[in-house]
N, C-alpha and C positions, 0 to 999 in steps of 0.2 A: 685638688688643689694643694699646691706646695706647701710645705710647713712654715716656710718664711714668709710667704704671701699671706697665708692664714693667720699667723701670729701677729704680724704687722697690721693687718686689717683690724684684727680684734682689739689690739691695744689702742689704736687710733680712735676706733669707734667708741670704746669704753671711755676714753678721756674726754672726747667730744660730748658724750652723754653726761659726764660728771660736770663739765663747764656749763651746759645748758641748765642743769639742775642747781649746781652751787653758785653760780655767778648770775643768775637771773635777776636777782633784786638789784644788783649794781649795775648790770647791763641796762635794765630799764631806767635806773636813776640817770645813767649817763645819757640815754636816748632823750630823756625828758629835758635835761639841760641842753643837749645839742639842738634839739627841735626849737627850743625857745630862742637860741642864738640865730638859727636860721630865720625864724619868724620875725626877728628884730633886725633882719637885713645883714647880719654878720656872717662871716665865713667860719668854717670849722677848719682849724689849723691841725696838721698832724705831722709829726716828726718821728720817723723810724731811725733811731740813733745807733749807728755802729754796724759794720759788718753786713750781715744779711737781714738785719732789722729793717733796713730800707724797703724790703720787699713788702712789709706791712703797709707802709704809706702808699706804695705803688697799687696795692690790691684795691684800695677804696678810692684812688684818683683816677679821674677821666676814665672810668671803667664801665663796661657794658652792664646796665642794671644799677649803676651807682649814681649817688647824688652829685650834682654838679658843683654845689657850693662847698668844695673841699679844697683848701690851700695847702698842698703837700709841700714839705720842705726837704730839699735834697742839697744841703750845702757841701761844697767841695771837699773831698777827703774823709767824709764821714761814713762812707760805704765802700763795699769792695769794688764797685764800678769806677769810682773816681779817687780811689786811694793812691794817689801818685803825687806826693807822698800822703800818708794817712793823717788825719787830724783828729781822728776819733779818740785819741788818748791824751789830747791837750787840753789842760785846764785854762779857762779864762776866755773861750771862744763864745760862750753862751750870749753875752750882750750883742755881739756882732751878728749872731745867727738870728736872734729875735728881732733886732732892728732891720736886717735885710728883708725878713718876711713880714714885717708890720704887725708883730704880735705884742699886744700892749694891754693895759688895764681893761678889765672886765671882757677880754676876749676868752676864747676857750682853746685849749691845746690838748690833744690827744698825744701822749708821749709813750712811745713804745720802744722797749728794748727786750728782747726776747727773755733775758735773765734778770735784767733790772739794775745791773750795777756798772755798765759801761761808763767811762769817764765822761765823755761829752753828754751822755743822756742825764746823768746826775747834775752835771753843771747847768744844763738847760732847766732842769726841774728847779734848782735853786734860784736861777735868774727869774723863772716864771713866777714864783711866789713873791719875789721882790716886787715884781711889776703889778701885782694883783690880778694875774691871769688865773683863771679856773682851770685846774689840771685834772685831767682824766689819765690814769697810768694803765698800761696793759704789760704785764711781765710775770715771770714765774717766781711767786713769793717763797716758796720753800727752797727752790734752787738757790736764790739770792742769799737766803739765810744760811745756806750750806757752805757757801764760799767764804773762807776765812777773812777776817777783817784786815789782815796783813797782806792779802793777795796783792801782787805787784800791779795788776791792772785796774785796782779799785781807785775810786775818787779819793783824794786825801781826806775827805770828811767820813769816809768809811760807810756812807749812806747808801740806800737803795732808792729808786726812783719812787717806789710806792710809799716811802716815808714822807713825801711831800704832797701826796695826792689829796684832792678833794674827794674824788672817787677812784678807788684803787680795784682794778679787775685782774684777777688771777688767770693766766693762760693756762695753767696746770702743766707746764712743760716738766717732765721728770728730769731728775739728775741722773747721768750727765747728758741729756737731751737724746741722743741716740739710744735705741731700746732693743736691738737684735744682736744675738751672739751667733757667729758662724764658726763652726769647728776649725780650730787652727789659727784663727785670727783673734789676737789678744784684745783689740779694741772693740767696743759696741759699734754696730753699723746701723744705718736707716734712722735719720733724725726726725724729730717731731715738731720742732718749734715753728717752722714756717705754716704748717698745715694747721696747727692749733691756734696760732696767733690770728691767721687770716679768717679762720672759722669764727673766732671770738668776735673780730672786728665786723664781719658780715652780719653776724647776730645783731650788734649794735647799731649797724646802719640801716638794717631792714626795720628795726623798732623806731628809729629816728625818722625815717621816711613815713612810716605809719602815723606817727605823732604829729609831724608837720602837717599832714593832710587833716588830721582830726582838729588841729588847733586853727584851721582856716588858712594855713600858708599853702605855698605852691612848692612842692618838691620837684625840682627840675632834674630829670633823670637822662643820663646818656644812654643811646642804644649803640649796639656793636657797630663798629666801623666796617664790618664785613657783610652787612646785610643791605638790600636794596632800600633806599629812601633814607640812608644814614646821614647823608650830607645835609639833606633838606631839614632833617630833625635836629642834628647836632650843631651845625653852624651858627644858628642864631644864638643858641646858648654859649658857644664859644665865644662869639662876638660881644656878648653881654658882660662876660667875665674876663676877658683877655687882659685888660689892664689892672685887674685886682688879684688875679691868681697868677703867681710868678712863673710857673712852669707849664702853662698852656702855650701852645705854638700853633701856627697855621699848618694844616695837613692838606689844605686844597691847592 
């Protein structure tokens, strides 16, 4: 095995084991809250705020093996797909974002920013708490602490999203994210944030689905759109939630 392949595999596996061990308590607390909301007929809202963090929301939204009751939030300009222009660094958008996606008192919001200090993510955390939204955050706690308070792309309040959390889960992304050194290349290569954050969310969602079932609810699960029988399984679920989940669209 190549040295880079071996080292990257080893580092990712080690951090995943650390997440499973050190974040288990908070992951289970989050799953308990999320399963309660689903059993009460509410949706699970998730916002992956800034740049690539939107991938986290994509990972658990309309996903094979994933829960259907997910209201993923992809407001224009807050990720690299729609950054034309970017709004991820604009203060004051949070009320409009939460209004558009119908996130209000006693709802739950999973707020993901890989590092935890992106301006729009902190803005949404502040607004969520004003509204009485229960907030689960997923970000790199030590990474966020390491970034200076006067860093230009911080929110004016200098806070991190986990400062506002009811349940704060650490994705354990190391600073500065990428972890490998290639001879002759001054920068680190091979990022970790997407893999580690999606891993963390999938742990949380697996436990949420288990708890929904144990509490007498019905976890409605998507199957892959690339297997026989997918339309027959998925279309009734789609039709049920189409008017409640903003980014569902017809694929038939």
